[in-house]
PDB file of N, CA, C, O and CB in Angstrom:
ATOM      1  N   MET A   1     106.331  77.423 102.098  1.00  0.00           N
ATOM      2  CA  MET A   1     106.688  78.595 101.226  1.00  0.00           C
ATOM      3  C   MET A   1     107.490  77.885 100.114  1.00  0.00           C
ATOM      4  O   MET A   1     108.200  76.879 100.089  1.00  0.00           O
ATOM      5  CB  MET A   1     107.576  79.823 102.027  1.00  0.00           C
ATOM      6  N   LEU A   2     107.086  78.832  99.176  1.00  0.00           N
ATOM      7  CA  LEU A   2     107.470  78.188  97.746  1.00  0.00           C
ATOM      8  C   LEU A   2     109.060  78.937  97.362  1.00  0.00           C
ATOM      9  O   LEU A   2     109.207  80.159  97.361  1.00  0.00           O
ATOM     10  CB  LEU A   2     106.060  78.655  96.377  1.00  0.00           C
ATOM     11  N   VAL A   3     109.996  78.115  97.098  1.00  0.00           N
ATOM     12  CA  VAL A   3     111.335  78.967  96.540  1.00  0.00           C
ATOM     13  C   VAL A   3     111.214  78.675  95.895  1.00  0.00           C
ATOM     14  O   VAL A   3     110.576  77.644  95.681  1.00  0.00           O
ATOM     15  CB  VAL A   3     112.577  79.067  96.741  1.00  0.00           C
ATOM     16  N   LEU A   4     112.053  79.784  94.635  1.00  0.00           N
ATOM     17  CA  LEU A   4     111.981  79.793  93.389  1.00  0.00           C
ATOM     18  C   LEU A   4     113.610  80.281  93.076  1.00  0.00           C
ATOM     19  O   LEU A   4     114.282  80.687  94.024  1.00  0.00           O
ATOM     20  CB  LEU A   4     110.706  80.730  92.880  1.00  0.00           C
ATOM     21  N   SER A   5     114.080  80.230  91.976  1.00  0.00           N
ATOM     22  CA  SER A   5     115.457  80.683  91.386  1.00  0.00           C
ATOM     23  C   SER A   5     114.743  81.324  90.188  1.00  0.00           C
ATOM     24  O   SER A   5     114.042  80.817  89.312  1.00  0.00           O
ATOM     25  CB  SER A   5     116.721  79.387  90.997  1.00  0.00           C
ATOM     26  N   ARG A   6     115.190  82.780  90.444  1.00  0.00           N
ATOM     27  CA  ARG A   6     114.925  83.792  89.130  1.00  0.00           C
ATOM     28  C   ARG A   6     116.329  84.588  88.511  1.00  0.00           C
ATOM     29  O   ARG A   6     117.308  84.892  89.194  1.00  0.00           O
ATOM     30  CB  ARG A   6     113.770  85.106  89.668  1.00  0.00           C
ATOM     31  N   ARG A   7     116.210  84.766  87.475  1.00  0.00           N
ATOM     32  CA  ARG A   7     117.560  85.941  87.409  1.00  0.00           C
ATOM     33  C   ARG A   7     117.150  86.867  86.695  1.00  0.00           C
ATOM     34  O   ARG A   7     116.196  86.791  85.921  1.00  0.00           O
ATOM     35  CB  ARG A   7     119.001  85.530  86.747  1.00  0.00           C
ATOM     36  N   ILE A   8     118.096  88.183  86.972  1.00  0.00           N
ATOM     37  CA  ILE A   8     117.351  89.351  86.201  1.00  0.00           C
ATOM     38  C   ILE A   8     116.551  89.412  84.707  1.00  0.00           C
ATOM     39  O   ILE A   8     116.691  88.764  83.670  1.00  0.00           O
ATOM     40  CB  ILE A   8     118.351  90.270  86.052  1.00  0.00           C
ATOM     41  N   GLY A   9     115.714  90.426  85.080  1.00  0.00           N
ATOM     42  CA  GLY A   9     114.756  89.786  84.100  1.00  0.00           C
ATOM     43  C   GLY A   9     113.895  89.598  84.219  1.00  0.00           C
ATOM     44  O   GLY A   9     113.061  90.446  83.901  1.00  0.00           O
ATOM     45  N   GLU A  10     113.396  88.035  84.899  1.00  0.00           N
ATOM     46  CA  GLU A  10     113.018  86.538  85.168  1.00  0.00           C
ATOM     47  C   GLU A  10     111.388  87.588  86.393  1.00  0.00           C
ATOM     48  O   GLU A  10     111.426  88.668  86.982  1.00  0.00           O
ATOM     49  CB  GLU A  10     114.917  85.106  86.310  1.00  0.00           C
ATOM     50  N   SER A  11     110.382  86.661  86.268  1.00  0.00           N
ATOM     51  CA  SER A  11     109.511  87.414  87.071  1.00  0.00           C
ATOM     52  C   SER A  11     108.473  85.908  87.474  1.00  0.00           C
ATOM     53  O   SER A  11     108.325  84.735  87.130  1.00  0.00           O
ATOM     54  CB  SER A  11     108.697  88.939  86.089  1.00  0.00           C
ATOM     55  N   VAL A  12     107.945  86.916  88.423  1.00  0.00           N
ATOM     56  CA  VAL A  12     106.967  85.399  89.502  1.00  0.00           C
ATOM     57  C   VAL A  12     105.669  86.067  88.930  1.00  0.00           C
ATOM     58  O   VAL A  12     105.862  87.214  88.526  1.00  0.00           O
ATOM     59  CB  VAL A  12     107.027  85.317  91.951  1.00  0.00           C
ATOM     60  N   VAL A  13     104.632  85.685  88.833  1.00  0.00           N
ATOM     61  CA  VAL A  13     103.323  85.759  88.562  1.00  0.00           C
ATOM     62  C   VAL A  13     102.557  85.284  89.832  1.00  0.00           C
ATOM     63  O   VAL A  13     102.634  84.085  90.099  1.00  0.00           O
ATOM     64  CB  VAL A  13     103.014  84.967  87.325  1.00  0.00           C
ATOM     65  N   ILE A  14     101.610  86.337  90.882  1.00  0.00           N
ATOM     66  CA  ILE A  14     100.963  85.832  91.938  1.00  0.00           C
ATOM     67  C   ILE A  14      99.141  85.917  91.568  1.00  0.00           C
ATOM     68  O   ILE A  14      98.537  86.912  91.170  1.00  0.00           O
ATOM     69  CB  ILE A  14     101.523  86.760  93.306  1.00  0.00           C
ATOM     70  N   GLY A  15      98.749  84.971  91.762  1.00  0.00           N
ATOM     71  CA  GLY A  15      97.168  85.095  91.741  1.00  0.00           C
ATOM     72  C   GLY A  15      96.963  85.757  90.172  1.00  0.00           C
ATOM     73  O   GLY A  15      97.357  84.850  89.439  1.00  0.00           O
ATOM     74  N   ASP A  16      96.659  86.571  89.556  1.00  0.00           N
ATOM     75  CA  ASP A  16      95.899  86.914  88.326  1.00  0.00           C
ATOM     76  C   ASP A  16      96.545  88.626  88.081  1.00  0.00           C
ATOM     77  O   ASP A  16      96.906  89.245  87.080  1.00  0.00           O
ATOM     78  CB  ASP A  16      93.940  86.755  88.647  1.00  0.00           C
ATOM     79  N   ASP A  17      96.478  88.891  89.231  1.00  0.00           N
ATOM     80  CA  ASP A  17      96.935  90.755  88.707  1.00  0.00           C
ATOM     81  C   ASP A  17      98.701  91.169  89.782  1.00  0.00           C
ATOM     82  O   ASP A  17      99.124  92.272  90.128  1.00  0.00           O
ATOM     83  CB  ASP A  17      94.947  92.414  89.636  1.00  0.00           C
ATOM     84  N   VAL A  18      99.204  90.019  89.975  1.00  0.00           N
ATOM     85  CA  VAL A  18     100.609  90.737  90.803  1.00  0.00           C
ATOM     86  C   VAL A  18     101.972  90.069  90.244  1.00  0.00           C
ATOM     87  O   VAL A  18     102.219  88.879  90.444  1.00  0.00           O
ATOM     88  CB  VAL A  18     100.582  90.391  92.694  1.00  0.00           C
ATOM     89  N   THR A  19     102.601  90.694  89.724  1.00  0.00           N
ATOM     90  CA  THR A  19     104.004  90.450  88.887  1.00  0.00           C
ATOM     91  C   THR A  19     104.981  90.576  89.487  1.00  0.00           C
ATOM     92  O   THR A  19     105.052  91.802  89.578  1.00  0.00           O
ATOM     93  CB  THR A  19     104.297  91.209  87.845  1.00  0.00           C
ATOM     94  N   VAL A  20     105.892  90.146  90.026  1.00  0.00           N
ATOM     95  CA  VAL A  20     107.226  89.954  90.665  1.00  0.00           C
ATOM     96  C   VAL A  20     108.601  90.165  90.090  1.00  0.00           C
ATOM     97  O   VAL A  20     109.192  89.089  90.000  1.00  0.00           O
ATOM     98  CB  VAL A  20     107.254  88.771  91.019  1.00  0.00           C
ATOM     99  N   THR A  21     109.228  91.076  89.717  1.00  0.00           N
ATOM    100  CA  THR A  21     110.006  91.046  88.524  1.00  0.00           C
ATOM    101  C   THR A  21     111.600  91.461  89.354  1.00  0.00           C
ATOM    102  O   THR A  21     111.679  92.570  89.884  1.00  0.00           O
ATOM    103  CB  THR A  21     109.313  92.288  87.181  1.00  0.00           C
ATOM    104  N   ILE A  22     112.657  90.621  89.405  1.00  0.00           N
ATOM    105  CA  ILE A  22     113.940  90.719  89.521  1.00  0.00           C
ATOM    106  C   ILE A  22     114.213  91.841  88.464  1.00  0.00           C
ATOM    107  O   ILE A  22     113.945  91.802  87.263  1.00  0.00           O
ATOM    108  CB  ILE A  22     114.658  89.359  89.334  1.00  0.00           C
ATOM    109  N   LEU A  23     115.004  93.189  89.409  1.00  0.00           N
ATOM    110  CA  LEU A  23     115.383  93.917  89.020  1.00  0.00           C
ATOM    111  C   LEU A  23     117.181  94.152  88.573  1.00  0.00           C
ATOM    112  O   LEU A  23     117.706  94.679  87.592  1.00  0.00           O
ATOM    113  CB  LEU A  23     114.764  94.512  89.750  1.00  0.00           C
ATOM    114  N   GLU A  24     117.602  93.660  89.482  1.00  0.00           N
ATOM    115  CA  GLU A  24     119.270  93.856  89.672  1.00  0.00           C
ATOM    116  C   GLU A  24     119.680  93.008  90.877  1.00  0.00           C
ATOM    117  O   GLU A  24     119.228  92.935  92.019  1.00  0.00           O
ATOM    118  CB  GLU A  24     119.764  95.550  89.998  1.00  0.00           C
ATOM    119  N   VAL A  25     120.602  92.442  90.300  1.00  0.00           N
ATOM    120  CA  VAL A  25     121.693  91.327  91.629  1.00  0.00           C
ATOM    121  C   VAL A  25     122.749  92.074  92.013  1.00  0.00           C
ATOM    122  O   VAL A  25     123.525  92.235  91.071  1.00  0.00           O
ATOM    123  CB  VAL A  25     122.571  89.716  91.014  1.00  0.00           C
ATOM    124  N   ARG A  26     123.120  92.635  93.084  1.00  0.00           N
ATOM    125  CA  ARG A  26     124.359  92.961  93.710  1.00  0.00           C
ATOM    126  C   ARG A  26     125.058  92.416  95.027  1.00  0.00           C
ATOM    127  O   ARG A  26     124.896  92.843  96.170  1.00  0.00           O
ATOM    128  CB  ARG A  26     124.235  94.138  93.879  1.00  0.00           C
ATOM    129  N   GLY A  27     125.576  91.755  94.759  1.00  0.00           N
ATOM    130  CA  GLY A  27     126.215  91.205  95.829  1.00  0.00           C
ATOM    131  C   GLY A  27     125.428  90.496  96.777  1.00  0.00           C
ATOM    132  O   GLY A  27     125.848  89.339  96.736  1.00  0.00           O
ATOM    133  N   ASP A  28     124.494  90.578  97.623  1.00  0.00           N
ATOM    134  CA  ASP A  28     123.820  90.076  98.551  1.00  0.00           C
ATOM    135  C   ASP A  28     122.339  90.952  98.454  1.00  0.00           C
ATOM    136  O   ASP A  28     121.321  90.389  98.855  1.00  0.00           O
ATOM    137  CB  ASP A  28     124.684  90.156  99.907  1.00  0.00           C
ATOM    138  N   VAL A  29     122.260  92.324  97.918  1.00  0.00           N
ATOM    139  CA  VAL A  29     121.103  92.743  97.397  1.00  0.00           C
ATOM    140  C   VAL A  29     120.528  92.293  96.164  1.00  0.00           C
ATOM    141  O   VAL A  29     121.023  92.156  95.045  1.00  0.00           O
ATOM    142  CB  VAL A  29     121.195  93.881  97.325  1.00  0.00           C
ATOM    143  N   VAL A  30     119.155  92.056  96.696  1.00  0.00           N
ATOM    144  CA  VAL A  30     118.382  92.088  94.927  1.00  0.00           C
ATOM    145  C   VAL A  30     117.295  92.848  95.092  1.00  0.00           C
ATOM    146  O   VAL A  30     116.426  92.752  95.958  1.00  0.00           O
ATOM    147  CB  VAL A  30     117.743  90.501  94.155  1.00  0.00           C
ATOM    148  N   ARG A  31     117.459  94.099  93.643  1.00  0.00           N
ATOM    149  CA  ARG A  31     116.284  94.761  93.858  1.00  0.00           C
ATOM    150  C   ARG A  31     115.380  93.984  93.297  1.00  0.00           C
ATOM    151  O   ARG A  31     115.862  92.920  92.908  1.00  0.00           O
ATOM    152  CB  ARG A  31     116.224  96.055  93.401  1.00  0.00           C
ATOM    153  N   VAL A  32     113.981  94.142  93.064  1.00  0.00           N
ATOM    154  CA  VAL A  32     112.390  93.652  92.940  1.00  0.00           C
ATOM    155  C   VAL A  32     111.557  94.336  92.496  1.00  0.00           C
ATOM    156  O   VAL A  32     111.484  95.388  93.132  1.00  0.00           O
ATOM    157  CB  VAL A  32     111.761  93.355  93.982  1.00  0.00           C
ATOM    158  N   GLY A  33     110.698  94.254  91.503  1.00  0.00           N
ATOM    159  CA  GLY A  33     109.946  95.294  91.103  1.00  0.00           C
ATOM    160  C   GLY A  33     108.599  94.881  91.476  1.00  0.00           C
ATOM    161  O   GLY A  33     108.512  93.654  91.450  1.00  0.00           O
ATOM    162  N   ILE A  34     107.552  95.447  91.803  1.00  0.00           N
ATOM    163  CA  ILE A  34     106.517  94.560  92.457  1.00  0.00           C
ATOM    164  C   ILE A  34     105.050  95.591  91.261  1.00  0.00           C
ATOM    165  O   ILE A  34     104.806  96.796  91.312  1.00  0.00           O
ATOM    166  CB  ILE A  34     106.498  94.778  94.855  1.00  0.00           C
ATOM    167  N   ASP A  35     104.435  94.617  90.419  1.00  0.00           N
ATOM    168  CA  ASP A  35     103.251  95.406  89.843  1.00  0.00           C
ATOM    169  C   ASP A  35     102.088  94.799  89.874  1.00  0.00           C
ATOM    170  O   ASP A  35     101.694  93.872  89.166  1.00  0.00           O
ATOM    171  CB  ASP A  35     103.397  95.772  88.546  1.00  0.00           C
ATOM    172  N   ALA A  36     101.293  95.632  91.134  1.00  0.00           N
ATOM    173  CA  ALA A  36      99.712  95.004  91.581  1.00  0.00           C
ATOM    174  C   ALA A  36      99.150  96.268  91.315  1.00  0.00           C
ATOM    175  O   ALA A  36      99.690  97.348  91.077  1.00  0.00           O
ATOM    176  CB  ALA A  36      99.349  94.355  93.348  1.00  0.00           C
ATOM    177  N   PRO A  37      97.715  95.866  91.418  1.00  0.00           N
ATOM    178  CA  PRO A  37      96.713  97.218  91.390  1.00  0.00           C
ATOM    179  C   PRO A  37      96.699  97.693  93.110  1.00  0.00           C
ATOM    180  O   PRO A  37      97.012  97.148  94.169  1.00  0.00           O
ATOM    181  CB  PRO A  37      94.787  96.725  90.711  1.00  0.00           C
ATOM    182  N   ARG A  38      96.139  99.041  92.686  1.00  0.00           N
ATOM    183  CA  ARG A  38      96.171  99.893  94.073  1.00  0.00           C
ATOM    184  C   ARG A  38      95.250  98.893  95.305  1.00  0.00           C
ATOM    185  O   ARG A  38      95.379  98.782  96.525  1.00  0.00           O
ATOM    186  CB  ARG A  38      95.266 101.684  93.755  1.00  0.00           C
ATOM    187  N   SER A  39      94.403  98.338  94.414  1.00  0.00           N
ATOM    188  CA  SER A  39      93.811  97.772  95.677  1.00  0.00           C
ATOM    189  C   SER A  39      94.839  96.441  96.188  1.00  0.00           C
ATOM    190  O   SER A  39      93.959  95.708  96.638  1.00  0.00           O
ATOM    191  CB  SER A  39      92.108  97.236  95.320  1.00  0.00           C
ATOM    192  N   VAL A  40      95.774  95.891  96.339  1.00  0.00           N
ATOM    193  CA  VAL A  40      96.540  95.399  96.719  1.00  0.00           C
ATOM    194  C   VAL A  40      97.594  95.812  97.612  1.00  0.00           C
ATOM    195  O   VAL A  40      98.484  96.321  96.930  1.00  0.00           O
ATOM    196  CB  VAL A  40      96.753  95.061  95.964  1.00  0.00           C
ATOM    197  N   SER A  41      97.877  95.818  98.802  1.00  0.00           N
ATOM    198  CA  SER A  41      98.546  96.476  99.436  1.00  0.00           C
ATOM    199  C   SER A  41     100.172  95.605  99.369  1.00  0.00           C
ATOM    200  O   SER A  41     100.537  94.440  99.524  1.00  0.00           O
ATOM    201  CB  SER A  41      97.751  96.693 100.796  1.00  0.00           C
ATOM    202  N   VAL A  42     100.793  96.828  99.068  1.00  0.00           N
ATOM    203  CA  VAL A  42     102.145  95.994  99.569  1.00  0.00           C
ATOM    204  C   VAL A  42     103.093  96.602 100.198  1.00  0.00           C
ATOM    205  O   VAL A  42     103.287  97.731  99.747  1.00  0.00           O
ATOM    206  CB  VAL A  42     102.884  95.411  98.574  1.00  0.00           C
ATOM    207  N   HIS A  43     104.086  96.168 101.473  1.00  0.00           N
ATOM    208  CA  HIS A  43     104.523  96.850 102.263  1.00  0.00           C
ATOM    209  C   HIS A  43     105.884  95.917 102.787  1.00  0.00           C
ATOM    210  O   HIS A  43     105.760  94.699 102.913  1.00  0.00           O
ATOM    211  CB  HIS A  43     103.399  97.248 103.208  1.00  0.00           C
ATOM    212  N   ARG A  44     106.712  96.356 102.971  1.00  0.00           N
ATOM    213  CA  ARG A  44     107.909  96.069 103.806  1.00  0.00           C
ATOM    214  C   ARG A  44     107.692  95.077 104.609  1.00  0.00           C
ATOM    215  O   ARG A  44     106.512  94.787 104.410  1.00  0.00           O
ATOM    216  CB  ARG A  44     108.357  97.109 104.575  1.00  0.00           C
ATOM    217  N   ALA A  45     108.234  94.179 105.622  1.00  0.00           N
ATOM    218  CA  ALA A  45     107.493  93.451 106.486  1.00  0.00           C
ATOM    219  C   ALA A  45     108.620  94.245 108.011  1.00  0.00           C
ATOM    220  O   ALA A  45     108.597  94.379 109.234  1.00  0.00           O
ATOM    221  CB  ALA A  45     107.509  91.381 106.019  1.00  0.00           C
ATOM    222  N   GLU A  46     109.202  94.462 107.187  1.00  0.00           N
ATOM    223  CA  GLU A  46     110.106  95.190 108.674  1.00  0.00           C
ATOM    224  C   GLU A  46     109.479  96.503 109.301  1.00  0.00           C
ATOM    225  O   GLU A  46     109.367  96.959 110.439  1.00  0.00           O
ATOM    226  CB  GLU A  46     111.830  95.768 108.220  1.00  0.00           C
ATOM    227  N   LEU A  47     109.067  96.957 107.816  1.00  0.00           N
ATOM    228  CA  LEU A  47     108.412  98.076 108.636  1.00  0.00           C
ATOM    229  C   LEU A  47     106.697  97.958 108.974  1.00  0.00           C
ATOM    230  O   LEU A  47     105.984  98.897 109.330  1.00  0.00           O
ATOM    231  CB  LEU A  47     108.691  99.467 107.754  1.00  0.00           C
ATOM    232  N   LEU A  48     106.331  96.745 108.787  1.00  0.00           N
ATOM    233  CA  LEU A  48     104.753  96.255 109.465  1.00  0.00           C
ATOM    234  C   LEU A  48     105.265  96.348 110.689  1.00  0.00           C
ATOM    235  O   LEU A  48     104.905  97.229 111.470  1.00  0.00           O
ATOM    236  CB  LEU A  48     103.966  94.597 109.128  1.00  0.00           C
ATOM    237  N   GLU A  49     106.424  95.181 111.067  1.00  0.00           N
ATOM    238  CA  GLU A  49     106.408  94.944 112.346  1.00  0.00           C
ATOM    239  C   GLU A  49     106.948  96.181 113.012  1.00  0.00           C
ATOM    240  O   GLU A  49     106.669  96.178 114.211  1.00  0.00           O
ATOM    241  CB  GLU A  49     107.121  93.733 112.650  1.00  0.00           C
ATOM    242  N   GLN A  50     107.822  97.537 112.515  1.00  0.00           N
ATOM    243  CA  GLN A  50     107.620  98.380 113.413  1.00  0.00           C
ATOM    244  C   GLN A  50     106.365  99.037 113.653  1.00  0.00           C
ATOM    245  O   GLN A  50     105.958  99.092 114.814  1.00  0.00           O
ATOM    246  CB  GLN A  50     108.411  99.132 113.255  1.00  0.00           C
ATOM    247  N   LEU A  51     105.552  99.651 112.525  1.00  0.00           N
ATOM    248  CA  LEU A  51     104.494  99.946 113.101  1.00  0.00           C
ATOM    249  C   LEU A  51     103.108  99.137 113.939  1.00  0.00           C
ATOM    250  O   LEU A  51     102.109  99.735 114.339  1.00  0.00           O
ATOM    251  CB  LEU A  51     104.226 100.501 112.239  1.00  0.00           C
ATOM    252  N   GLU A  52     103.354  97.670 114.067  1.00  0.00           N
ATOM    253  CA  GLU A  52     102.955  97.083 115.178  1.00  0.00           C
ATOM    254  C   GLU A  52     103.099  97.335 116.206  1.00  0.00           C
ATOM    255  O   GLU A  52     102.291  97.712 117.054  1.00  0.00           O
ATOM    256  CB  GLU A  52     103.164  96.281 115.261  1.00  0.00           C
ATOM    257  N   SER A  53     105.082  96.995 116.293  1.00  0.00           N
ATOM    258  CA  SER A  53     104.890  97.794 117.773  1.00  0.00           C
ATOM    259  C   SER A  53     105.031  98.598 118.266  1.00  0.00           C
ATOM    260  O   SER A  53     105.292  98.639 119.468  1.00  0.00           O
ATOM    261  CB  SER A  53     105.168  97.637 118.504  1.00  0.00           C
ATOM    262  N   SER A  54     104.874  99.870 117.270  1.00  0.00           N
ATOM    263  CA  SER A  54     104.014 101.638 117.792  1.00  0.00           C
ATOM    264  C   SER A  54     103.432 101.768 118.201  1.00  0.00           C
ATOM    265  O   SER A  54     103.343 102.390 119.259  1.00  0.00           O
ATOM    266  CB  SER A  54     103.460 102.545 117.334  1.00  0.00           C
ATOM    267  N   ASN A  55     101.948 100.760 117.031  1.00  0.00           N
ATOM    268  CA  ASN A  55     101.260 100.893 118.134  1.00  0.00           C
ATOM    269  C   ASN A  55     100.576 100.057 119.063  1.00  0.00           C
ATOM    270  O   ASN A  55      99.465 100.230 119.564  1.00  0.00           O
ATOM    271  CB  ASN A  55     100.629 101.488 117.869  1.00  0.00           C
ATOM    272  N   ARG A  56     101.549  98.943 119.259  1.00  0.00           N
ATOM    273  CA  ARG A  56     101.057  98.664 120.937  1.00  0.00           C
ATOM    274  C   ARG A  56     101.549  99.189 121.944  1.00  0.00           C
ATOM    275  O   ARG A  56     101.088  98.811 123.021  1.00  0.00           O
ATOM    276  CB  ARG A  56     101.188  97.452 121.416  1.00  0.00           C
ATOM    277  N   GLU A  57     102.766 100.346 121.954  1.00  0.00           N
ATOM    278  CA  GLU A  57     103.305 101.028 122.689  1.00  0.00           C
ATOM    279  C   GLU A  57     102.143 101.949 122.951  1.00  0.00           C
ATOM    280  O   GLU A  57     101.650 102.022 124.077  1.00  0.00           O
ATOM    281  CB  GLU A  57     104.530 101.497 122.213  1.00  0.00           C
ATOM    282  N   ALA A  58     101.567 102.855 121.641  1.00  0.00           N
ATOM    283  CA  ALA A  58     100.694 103.867 121.743  1.00  0.00           C
ATOM    284  C   ALA A  58      99.307 103.510 122.752  1.00  0.00           C
ATOM    285  O   ALA A  58      98.636 103.999 123.660  1.00  0.00           O
ATOM    286  CB  ALA A  58     100.332 104.205 120.257  1.00  0.00           C
ATOM    287  N   ALA A  59      99.390 102.556 122.073  1.00  0.00           N
ATOM    288  CA  ALA A  59      97.503 101.706 122.765  1.00  0.00           C
ATOM    289  C   ALA A  59      97.933 101.175 124.293  1.00  0.00           C
ATOM    290  O   ALA A  59      96.981 101.068 125.065  1.00  0.00           O
ATOM    291  CB  ALA A  59      96.741  99.656 121.534  1.00  0.00           C
ATOM    292  N   SER A  60      99.323 100.812 124.851  1.00  0.00           N
ATOM    293  CA  SER A  60      99.658 100.590 126.180  1.00  0.00           C
ATOM    294  C   SER A  60     100.235 101.799 127.184  1.00  0.00           C
ATOM    295  O   SER A  60     101.361 101.540 127.609  1.00  0.00           O
ATOM    296  CB  SER A  60     100.604  99.558 126.082  1.00  0.00           C
ATOM    297  N   PRO A  61      99.682 103.063 127.640  1.00  0.00           N
ATOM    298  CA  PRO A  61     100.493 104.123 128.307  1.00  0.00           C
ATOM    299  C   PRO A  61     100.921 103.552 129.869  1.00  0.00           C
ATOM    300  O   PRO A  61     100.569 102.679 130.661  1.00  0.00           O
ATOM    301  CB  PRO A  61      99.536 105.605 128.375  1.00  0.00           C
ATOM    302  N   SER A  62     101.836 104.557 129.766  1.00  0.00           N
ATOM    303  CA  SER A  62     102.494 103.651 131.335  1.00  0.00           C
ATOM    304  C   SER A  62     102.050 103.985 132.294  1.00  0.00           C
ATOM    305  O   SER A  62     101.191 104.865 132.229  1.00  0.00           O
ATOM    306  CB  SER A  62     103.920 103.731 131.814  1.00  0.00           C
ATOM    307  N   GLU A  63     102.391 103.493 133.478  1.00  0.00           N
ATOM    308  CA  GLU A  63     101.620 103.609 134.358  1.00  0.00           C
ATOM    309  C   GLU A  63     101.995 104.824 135.032  1.00  0.00           C
ATOM    310  O   GLU A  63     101.258 104.904 136.014  1.00  0.00           O
ATOM    311  CB  GLU A  63     101.557 102.524 135.065  1.00  0.00           C
ATOM    312  N   ASP A  64     102.806 105.846 134.988  1.00  0.00           N
ATOM    313  CA  ASP A  64     102.932 107.090 135.324  1.00  0.00           C
ATOM    314  C   ASP A  64     101.932 107.671 134.529  1.00  0.00           C
ATOM    315  O   ASP A  64     101.404 108.616 135.115  1.00  0.00           O
ATOM    316  CB  ASP A  64     104.235 107.620 135.176  1.00  0.00           C
ATOM    317  N   ALA A  65     101.426 107.432 133.284  1.00  0.00           N
ATOM    318  CA  ALA A  65     100.832 108.232 132.724  1.00  0.00           C
ATOM    319  C   ALA A  65      99.515 108.044 132.584  1.00  0.00           C
ATOM    320  O   ALA A  65      98.826 108.789 131.887  1.00  0.00           O
ATOM    321  CB  ALA A  65     101.334 108.407 131.801  1.00  0.00           C
ATOM    322  N   VAL A  66      98.922 106.755 133.412  1.00  0.00           N
ATOM    323  CA  VAL A  66      97.648 106.657 133.663  1.00  0.00           C
ATOM    324  C   VAL A  66      97.341 107.315 135.131  1.00  0.00           C
ATOM    325  O   VAL A  66      96.240 107.755 135.463  1.00  0.00           O
ATOM    326  CB  VAL A  66      97.269 105.202 133.518  1.00  0.00           C
ATOM    327  N   ALA A  67      98.706 107.299 136.082  1.00  0.00           N
ATOM    328  CA  ALA A  67      98.162 108.362 137.121  1.00  0.00           C
ATOM    329  C   ALA A  67      98.215 109.347 136.968  1.00  0.00           C
ATOM    330  O   ALA A  67      97.578 110.081 137.724  1.00  0.00           O
ATOM    331  CB  ALA A  67      98.515 108.449 138.138  1.00  0.00           C
ATOM    332  N   ASN A  68      98.911 109.837 136.032  1.00  0.00           N
ATOM    333  CA  ASN A  68      98.750 111.803 135.771  1.00  0.00           C
ATOM    334  C   ASN A  68      97.753 112.101 135.087  1.00  0.00           C
ATOM    335  O   ASN A  68      97.264 113.215 135.281  1.00  0.00           O
ATOM    336  CB  ASN A  68      99.937 112.670 134.877  1.00  0.00           C
ATOM    337  N   LEU A  69      97.213 111.313 134.197  1.00  0.00           N
ATOM    338  CA  LEU A  69      95.615 111.530 133.941  1.00  0.00           C
ATOM    339  C   LEU A  69      94.424 111.176 135.016  1.00  0.00           C
ATOM    340  O   LEU A  69      93.427 111.883 135.166  1.00  0.00           O
ATOM    341  CB  LEU A  69      95.269 110.665 132.733  1.00  0.00           C
ATOM    342  N   SER A  70      94.607 110.343 135.512  1.00  0.00           N
ATOM    343  CA  SER A  70      93.907 110.009 136.566  1.00  0.00           C
ATOM    344  C   SER A  70      93.795 111.331 137.865  1.00  0.00           C
ATOM    345  O   SER A  70      92.724 111.818 138.228  1.00  0.00           O
ATOM    346  CB  SER A  70      94.634 108.643 137.025  1.00  0.00           C
ATOM    347  N   LYS A  71      94.502 111.535 138.147  1.00  0.00           N
ATOM    348  CA  LYS A  71      94.988 113.152 139.212  1.00  0.00           C
ATOM    349  C   LYS A  71      94.251 113.985 138.534  1.00  0.00           C
ATOM    350  O   LYS A  71      93.391 114.614 139.150  1.00  0.00           O
ATOM    351  CB  LYS A  71      96.818 113.885 139.252  1.00  0.00           C
ATOM    352  N   ALA A  72      94.425 114.191 137.044  1.00  0.00           N
ATOM    353  CA  ALA A  72      93.955 115.294 136.145  1.00  0.00           C
ATOM    354  C   ALA A  72      92.564 115.317 136.708  1.00  0.00           C
ATOM    355  O   ALA A  72      92.148 116.208 137.448  1.00  0.00           O
ATOM    356  CB  ALA A  72      94.067 115.026 134.443  1.00  0.00           C
ATOM    357  N   LEU A  73      91.819 114.193 136.273  1.00  0.00           N
ATOM    358  CA  LEU A  73      90.385 114.026 135.906  1.00  0.00           C
ATOM    359  C   LEU A  73      89.808 114.497 136.923  1.00  0.00           C
ATOM    360  O   LEU A  73      88.912 115.337 136.839  1.00  0.00           O
ATOM    361  CB  LEU A  73      89.880 112.703 135.597  1.00  0.00           C
ATOM    362  N   ARG A  74      90.392 113.859 138.384  1.00  0.00           N
ATOM    363  CA  ARG A  74      90.104 113.916 139.732  1.00  0.00           C
ATOM    364  C   ARG A  74      90.176 115.605 140.334  1.00  0.00           C
ATOM    365  O   ARG A  74      89.473 116.102 141.213  1.00  0.00           O
ATOM    366  CB  ARG A  74      91.209 112.878 140.457  1.00  0.00           C
ATOM    367  N   GLY A  75      91.213 116.219 139.575  1.00  0.00           N
ATOM    368  CA  GLY A  75      90.822 117.685 140.284  1.00  0.00           C
ATOM    369  C   GLY A  75      90.387 118.349 139.356  1.00  0.00           C
ATOM    370  O   GLY A  75      90.446 119.556 139.590  1.00  0.00           O
ATOM    371  N   LYS A  76      89.790 117.972 137.974  1.00  0.00           N
ATOM    372  CA  LYS A  76      88.950 118.940 137.379  1.00  0.00           C
ATOM    373  C   LYS A  76      87.488 118.554 138.098  1.00  0.00           C
ATOM    374  O   LYS A  76      86.750 119.513 138.322  1.00  0.00           O
ATOM    375  CB  LYS A  76      88.992 118.840 135.637  1.00  0.00           C
ATOM    376  N   ALA A  77      87.016 117.235 138.473  1.00  0.00           N
ATOM    377  CA  ALA A  77      85.703 117.298 139.294  1.00  0.00           C
ATOM    378  C   ALA A  77      85.642 117.552 140.216  1.00  0.00           C
ATOM    379  O   ALA A  77      84.591 117.246 140.780  1.00  0.00           O
ATOM    380  CB  ALA A  77      85.077 116.519 139.454  1.00  0.00           C
ATOM    381  N   ASP A  78      86.518 118.153 140.880  1.00  0.00           N
ATOM    382  CA  ASP A  78      86.489 118.979 142.286  1.00  0.00           C
ATOM    383  C   ASP A  78      86.315 120.513 142.058  1.00  0.00           C
ATOM    384  O   ASP A  78      86.274 121.280 143.020  1.00  0.00           O
ATOM    385  CB  ASP A  78      87.934 118.764 143.151  1.00  0.00           C
TER     386      ASP A  78
END
């Protein structure tokens, strides 16, 4: 991991087309601006983790849900 110190208004360039600029520092909160082409996905890490967790839960139904679905399908086959 590269660790840099930047002041308000200073930037870091990533690759040829992504620029990260420090916009504001207020206590322990730093506002960051990211200029990137639309083809580059930019997401907050905590939202990606939450989405992955939600997807895992949705892809793994509870045993009760599986049992109820199995029961319903057996009932329709009769």
